[in-house]
C-alpha positions in Angstrom: 7.7 -22.3 99.4 9.5 -24.9 97.3 10.6 -24.4 93.6 8.0 -27.0 92.6 5.2 -25.1 94.4 6.3 -21.8 92.8 6.2 -23.4 89.4 2.8 -24.9 90.0 1.3 -21.5 91.0 3.1 -19.4 88.4 0.1 -19.3 86.2 -2.3 -18.0 88.9 -2.2 -14.2 88.5 -3.8 -13.5 91.9 -1.3 -15.6 93.9 1.6 -14.2 91.8 0.5 -10.7 92.7 0.2 -11.6 96.4 3.8 -13.0 96.3 5.1 -9.9 94.6 3.4 -7.7 97.2 4.3 -9.7 100.3 7.4 -11.7 99.4 7.8 -15.0 101.2 6.7 -14.3 104.8 6.8 -16.9 107.6 3.6 -16.6 109.6 3.6 -17.7 113.2 1.5 -20.6 114.5 -1.1 -18.2 115.7 -1.3 -16.5 112.3 -1.8 -19.8 110.6 -4.6 -20.8 113.0 -6.4 -17.5 112.4 -6.1 -18.0 108.6 -7.4 -21.6 108.8 -10.4 -20.4 110.9 -11.1 -17.7 108.3 -10.9 -20.3 105.5 -13.2 -22.8 107.3 -15.8 -20.0 107.9 -15.7 -19.1 104.2 -16.2 -22.8 103.2 -19.1 -23.1 105.6 -20.8 -20.1 104.1 -20.4 -21.7 100.6 -22.2 -24.8 101.9 -25.2 -22.9 103.1 -26.6 -22.5 99.6 -27.3 -26.1 98.3 -28.2 -24.9 94.7 -24.6 -24.1 93.9 -22.6 -26.7 92.1 -18.9 -27.3 92.0 -17.5 -26.3 88.6 -14.4 -24.7 87.2 -16.0 -21.4 88.2 -16.5 -22.8 91.7 -12.8 -23.7 91.8 -11.9 -20.1 91.0 -14.3 -19.0 93.8 -12.5 -21.2 96.3 -9.1 -19.8 95.1 -10.4 -16.3 95.8 -11.5 -17.5 99.3 -8.0 -19.0 99.9 -6.4 -15.8 98.7 -8.6 -13.8 101.0 -7.6 -15.9 103.9 -4.0 -15.5 102.9 -4.4 -11.7 102.9 -5.8 -11.9 106.4 -2.8 -13.9 107.6 -0.3 -11.6 105.8 -2.1 -8.5 107.2 -1.8 -9.8 110.7 1.8 -10.7 110.2 2.7 -7.3 109.0 0.5 -5.1 111.2 0.7 -6.8 114.6 3.6 -5.5 116.7 6.4 -8.0 117.0 8.4 -8.0 120.3 12.1 -7.3 119.8 14.7 -9.8 120.8 15.6 -7.5 123.8 12.0 -7.1 125.0 11.3 -10.8 124.7 14.4 -11.8 126.6 13.6 -9.3 129.4 10.0 -10.5 129.6 11.3 -14.0 130.3 13.6 -12.8 133.0 10.9 -10.6 134.6 8.7 -13.7 134.9 11.5 -15.6 136.5 12.3 -12.7 138.9 8.7 -12.8 140.2 9.2 -16.4 141.3 12.4 -15.7 143.3 12.1 -15.9 147.1 12.4 -12.5 148.9 15.7 -11.7 150.5 15.3 -12.5 154.2 18.3 -11.5 156.4 18.7 -13.9 159.4 18.7 -12.5 162.9 22.2 -11.4 164.1 23.4 -11.5 160.5 24.0 -9.1 157.5 23.5 -9.3 153.8 26.9 -8.5 152.3 27.4 -7.1 148.8 30.7 -6.3 147.0 31.2 -4.3 143.8 34.2 -3.1 141.8 33.8 0.1 139.8 36.0 2.2 137.5 34.8 5.8 136.8 36.1 8.5 134.5 37.1 11.6 136.5 37.8 15.0 134.8 39.7 17.6 136.8 39.4 21.2 135.6 42.6 23.1 134.9 42.1 25.3 138.0 42.5 22.3 140.2 46.3 22.2 139.4 47.4 25.6 140.8 50.4 27.0 139.0 51.0 23.8 137.0 50.5 24.0 133.3 47.8 21.7 132.1 45.5 21.7 129.1 42.7 24.2 129.3 40.1 21.4 129.5 41.9 19.9 132.4 42.9 16.2 132.7 41.0 13.0 132.7 41.7 9.7 134.4 40.0 6.4 135.4 39.6 5.9 139.1 39.0 2.3 140.4 37.1 1.6 143.7 35.9 -1.5 145.6 32.7 -0.9 147.5 31.4 -3.2 150.2 28.0 -2.8 151.8 26.5 -4.6 154.9 22.7 -4.6 155.1 21.0 -5.5 158.3 17.3 -6.1 159.0 16.8 -2.4 159.4 18.7 -1.3 156.2 22.3 -0.4 155.3 24.5 -0.3 158.4 28.0 -0.1 157.1 29.9 0.7 153.9 33.6 0.4 153.1 35.3 1.9 150.0 38.8 1.1 148.9 40.3 3.4 146.2 43.0 2.1 143.9 45.6 4.0 141.8 44.1 5.7 138.8 44.9 5.1 135.1 45.9 8.0 132.9 45.8 8.7 129.2 49.0 10.6 129.0 52.2 10.8 131.1 51.8 14.5 131.5 48.4 14.1 133.1 49.8 11.5 135.5 52.6 13.8 136.5 50.3 16.8 137.1 47.9 14.7 139.1 50.5 13.5 141.7 52.3 16.9 141.7 49.1 18.6 142.7 48.3 16.1 145.5 45.1 15.0 143.9 45.9 11.4 144.9 45.4 12.5 148.6 42.1 14.1 147.8 40.9 11.0 146.0 42.2 8.9 148.9 44.2 6.6 146.6 45.4 3.5 148.4 43.1 4.1 151.4 40.2 2.1 152.8 37.5 4.2 154.3 34.9 2.4 156.5 31.9 4.2 158.1 28.6 3.5 159.6 25.6 4.4 157.4 22.2 5.7 158.3 19.9 6.9 155.6 19.5 6.3 151.8 22.5 5.1 149.8 20.6 5.0 146.5 17.4 5.9 144.8 15.9 2.6 145.8 16.0 3.5 149.5 14.7 7.1 149.1 11.0 6.3 148.6 8.3 3.5 148.3 8.1 2.3 144.7 5.1 1.0 142.9 5.3 -2.6 141.5 3.0 -1.9 138.6 5.3 -1.4 135.6 3.2 1.4 134.1 3.1 3.3 137.4 6.7 2.6 138.1 7.7 4.0 134.7 5.7 7.1 135.4 7.4 7.5 138.8 10.8 7.2 137.2 9.9 9.6 134.4 9.0 12.2 137.0 12.6 12.2 138.2 14.2 12.7 134.8 16.2 16.0 134.9 15.0 18.5 132.3 16.8 19.8 129.3 19.6 17.2 129.2 18.6 16.0 125.7 19.5 12.4 126.3 16.2 10.8 125.4 13.8 8.8 127.5 15.5 5.4 127.0 18.8 6.7 128.4 17.3 8.5 131.4 14.8 5.8 132.4 17.5 3.1 132.0 19.9 4.8 134.4 17.1 5.3 137.0 15.8 1.8 136.6 19.2 0.2 137.1 19.6 2.2 140.3 16.7 0.1 141.7 18.7 -3.0 140.9 22.2 -1.9 142.1 23.1 -3.6 145.5 19.5 -3.3 146.8 17.2 -5.6 148.7 14.4 -5.0 146.1 11.5 -7.4 146.5 10.8 -9.9 143.7 7.7 -7.9 142.7 9.7 -4.6 142.4 12.6 -6.3 140.6 10.2 -7.8 138.1 8.4 -4.4 137.6 11.8 -2.8 136.9 12.6 -5.4 134.3 9.2 -5.0 132.6 10.0 -1.2 132.4 13.3 -2.1 130.7 11.5 -4.4 128.3 9.5 -1.3 127.1 12.7 0.6 126.2 14.5 0.8 122.9 17.4 -1.6 123.8 19.5 -4.0 121.8 20.2 -7.6 122.8 23.9 -8.1 122.5 24.4 -11.6 124.0 22.4 -14.4 125.5 24.7 -16.7 127.5 24.2 -20.5 128.0 23.4 -19.9 131.7 20.5 -17.6 130.7 22.2 -14.3 131.4 21.7 -11.6 128.9 23.6 -8.4 128.0 21.7 -5.4 126.5 22.8 -2.0 125.2 21.6 1.5 124.5 23.5 3.7 122.1 23.1 7.5 122.1 25.0 10.9 121.8 26.0 12.7 125.0 27.4 14.7 123.1 29.9 12.0 122.0 28.6 8.7 120.7 28.2 6.5 123.7 27.0 2.9 124.4 25.7 1.8 127.8 25.5 -2.0 128.4 24.3 -4.1 131.3 24.0 -7.8 132.1 21.3 -9.5 134.1 21.3 -13.1 135.4 18.3 -15.4 134.7 16.6 -14.1 137.9 17.0 -10.4 137.1 20.0 -9.7 139.3 22.3 -7.0 137.9 25.8 -8.5 137.3 27.6 -5.9 135.3 27.2 -2.6 133.6 29.4 -0.2 131.6 29.5 2.9 129.5 31.9 3.2 126.5 32.8 6.1 124.3 32.4 5.0 120.7 34.3 8.1 119.5 37.3 9.7 121.2 37.7 13.0 122.9 41.0 14.5 121.7 40.7 17.5 124.0 41.2 15.2 127.0 43.3 12.6 125.1 40.6 10.0 125.6 40.7 7.4 122.8 37.7 5.8 121.1 36.4 2.7 122.9 37.3 3.8 126.4 35.1 2.5 129.2 34.3 5.6 131.1 32.3 3.6 133.6 32.4 -0.1 134.5 31.0 -2.1 137.4 30.9 -5.7 138.5 28.5 -6.8 141.2 29.1 -10.0 143.2 26.3 -12.2 144.5 24.9 -11.3 147.9 26.0 -13.5 150.8 25.2 -13.6 154.5 27.8 -12.8 157.1 27.8 -12.9 160.9 29.6 -9.6 161.6 30.9 -6.4 160.1 34.6 -7.1 160.3 34.9 -10.4 158.4 32.8 -10.1 155.2 34.5 -13.0 153.5 33.3 -15.5 156.0 29.7 -16.0 155.1 27.2 -17.4 157.5 24.5 -19.9 156.6 21.2 -18.2 155.5 
């Protein structure tokens, strides 16, 4: 409302009271349309009685009608649920995910996925034998590269390469190598093996593509008594259906609709249409989980950061205790040369 309009209506006690109550809201186009329809209906009722004449009193009656229509618009504006920025962005991506063509693996070829992860590992003090370490043990960040080959019948091969860990103190690093834990973690080694069976939650069962039914199925798998809240539990399970899987467009869209119903925050919307969202909670330290989806609903990245430190393990605030990057799926002709993609 302009200053001139505010001045013109300053003497109207009803409109002034409405402004004091409602402030200066910005109704949506739909709200305005409903208000206009209410106003037109009220005017039509006034015209039904031809004996009434326009007068100063009639002008006041019309003002009351306008105010009533305004109350309807304001009531709708305040009472109707408004989608959050996160749910609106996810709904857009879910619609796009439904239009994506299903992943079809060509004969004599494999779908190849590659991811890089870094995970916090905590080794208890009894893992170090006679070495003196803190009672709580030591913590370190272990990086891995994971490659997966998926054939027409499912996952057929996985290869994991483990890199050297990062430590929070020199003492923890010395104790780690002195105890031979690097050999247990297979640091510097690449392990390749044939795979038969489920690698993830996605492959362990048939999932419904109705969002409400899918959310109920995921909720049934939530571990009891962890105290993390539904958003945290459902988010982790839902993302497992998007991690390096051959999920159909319908299932992928259903997963994203489930995410849209969670209490998430939209952190970033990139020019290419990708979005990054977050969930903040206590576990028991204050933690923030984030994940990034491309415009078609493919999981690109996820992380979990401690927003407060853990002095018992010398972990500073802001540490990423989990981080993963997922590369786009490509098609390859054999299991030994994943970096030479074949034409789909």
